[in-house]
N, C-alpha and C positions, 0 to 999 in steps of 0.2 A: 552727377547729382546736384552740384552747385548750379549748373546751367538750368536744370529742371526747376530748381527752387526759384530761380530768378523769373522764369516764365510763369510760375504759379503766383508770384507776388505781383505780376503784371495784370492779373485778372481783375477786372473792375466790377464785375457783376456782384450784386448784393443779394444775399439770401434773406427772405422774409421769414422771421421766426416769431412765434407767439411770445409776447413779453413776459407772461406769467403762466407757464405751463401748469396744468392741474396736477399732473403726475410727472415727477422727474424721471426720465428714462435711465435705465441701468445698462451696463454692458450686456447682460444676459437678455434683457427685454429687447434691446436693439438688435441683437443677433437673431433672436426668435422672429422678430418682425421681418428682418431681411430674408431669412430662410423661408418664411411663410410666403412672402411676396414672390420669391423665386419659384416655389413649388406650385403656387396657385395660378401662375400666368402660363397660358398654353404655349407661348413662344419661348419663354425663359426656362421652363422646366426641362425640356430636352437639352438645352445648353448646360444646365446645371448637372444633369446626369453625364453628359459628355465630359465636362470638366472633372467630375469625380472619377470617371473611368480613366481619363488621361493622367490624373494625379496618381492614382493607385498603381497602374501599370507603368507609368513614367518613373516611379520609384525604382523599378527594375533597371531601367536605363541609367538613371542618374547614379545609382549605387554601384553599378558594375561596368559602365562603359570604359572608364579609364583602366580598370583592372583588366578587362578583356583585351584592350588594345595593347597595353604595355606588357602584360604577363602572358596571356594566352597566345596573342599573335606576335609578340616579341618586337613590336614597333618601338622606335625611340621617342623620347619626350619631345624632340623637335618636330617629328612627323605628327605626333598627337596635336601639338600646337597649330601646325599648318591646317590640319583637318578641322579643328575647331574654328580657325579663321575662315575657312570655306563656309562654315555654317553661318558666320556673321555676314558674309557676302550674300549668301542665299537669302538670309532674313531681310536684308536691305532690298534685294530684288523683289521679294514677295510683298514688302510694304509698298513699293512703287507700282507693282502690277495689280494689287488688290482691287482697286477701283475699276480698272479695265476689265478684269475677269467678271466682276459683278455686272458691269454694263453689257457684256456679251452674253452671259448666261442667265442673268437674273439673280437676285440675292440668295434665295433659297437653294436653287440648283448649284450655284457657285460655292456655297458653304459646304454642301454635300461632296462635291467633286474635290474641293481643296482638302477637306479633312480626310476623305477616303484615299486620295493620292498620297498625302503626307504620311498617313499611317502605313499604307502599303509599301512605300519606299523604305520604311524602317526594317522590312524583311531583309534588306541588304546587309544589315549589321551581323546577324547570326550566320548569314550565308557567306560572309567574308572568310576566305580560306584559300589554301593552295598557293600558287605563285604570287610573288609580291605585287606584280602589276594588277592582278585580280583583286587582291586585298585592298590596295590603295584605290583602285577604281570603284569598288563597291562602297567603301567607306566615304570616299570623296563625293560620290554621286548622292549618297544619303544626306551628307551634311549640306551640300549645295542645293539640292532640289527639294528634299523633304522639309528642311527649315523654311524654304521659300513658301511652300504650300501651307505649312502650319501657321506661319506668321500672317499670311494673307487671310486665313480662316479666322485667327484670333482677332484681327482688326475688325472683321465684319461681325463677329460674335459680340465684341465689346460695344461696337457702334449700335447694334440692335438692342442690347441691354440698356444703353444710355438713351435710346430713342423711345422705347415702349414703356419703360418703368416710370412711374410718377417720381417727381423730384424728391418728394418726402421720404421715399424708401430707397432711392437709387444708391446712395452711399452704403446703406445697411445691407442691401442685396449684394453689392460688390464685396462687402466684408464677409458675407456668407460664403461666397465663392472662394475667397482666400482662406477662410477657416477650414472649409471642407478639404481644400487642397493641402493645407498645412497639416491636417491630420492623416489623410490618406497616403500622401507621398512617402513620409517616413515609414508608415506601416508596410507599404509595398517594398521599400528598400530593405527593411529588416527581413521580410519573407524571402526576397531575392537573395540576400546574403546566406540564409539558411539553405536554400535550394542549391546555390553555388557551392556551398561547403559540402553538402551531401553528394552532389553531382559535379557539375562544372559550370563556369560562368556562361558558356554558350547555351546550355540548357535553360538556365534562368532567363537569359535574354530572349530565347524562343518563346517562353511563357509570356514575358512582358510584351513582346511584339504582337503575338497572336491575340492576346487579351486586348491590346489597344485597338485591334480591328473591330471590336464591339462598338466603339465610339461612333463611327459613321452610321452604323445600323440604327442607332437611337434616332438619328435625324430622319430616317425613312419611316419611322412608326407614326 
């Protein structure tokens, strides 16, 4: 975070602001303006819906992934840490490959392929079971390859938002994405916890993974 802050301080561009705004904006008015900008733009509206779906069903993953690995599958904390580390390696690879994929497929098709592939690979989580080599293979493949594809998608999604939205609403629109995710992710996590309590974590993860497959379908509409 400190390094990121230093990079931000190095930005020299100046924003042109009205010296005496007629109406002083409020937190709510800024949020409404950002959400309206997201919804009314034909390219950003699908991305907003995708982000909402990923946040809600992602809550199933974030709420239960550790429990599923440590309790249901009986893996050790060190193995869990290694798997998460593989996700970091995959994310770095996805960031490096994002530009190449878009160059080969085109931006729109690349985003669809990346998101669909990343979500489909999440099926490996609830499918993990049986011999230890299969469990580790499925979970490791998910962390390595799904994270790579999703990160590459997110890079293009953010770049598209920053490119097509006017500067005056860009920050507010980004805030709208974060607010929607901040509301929907914990809601998904709470529901996942209830499902896991009634049934089992694997059942809740199946719901989250299958629900997440709705996200790439939005981009096809």
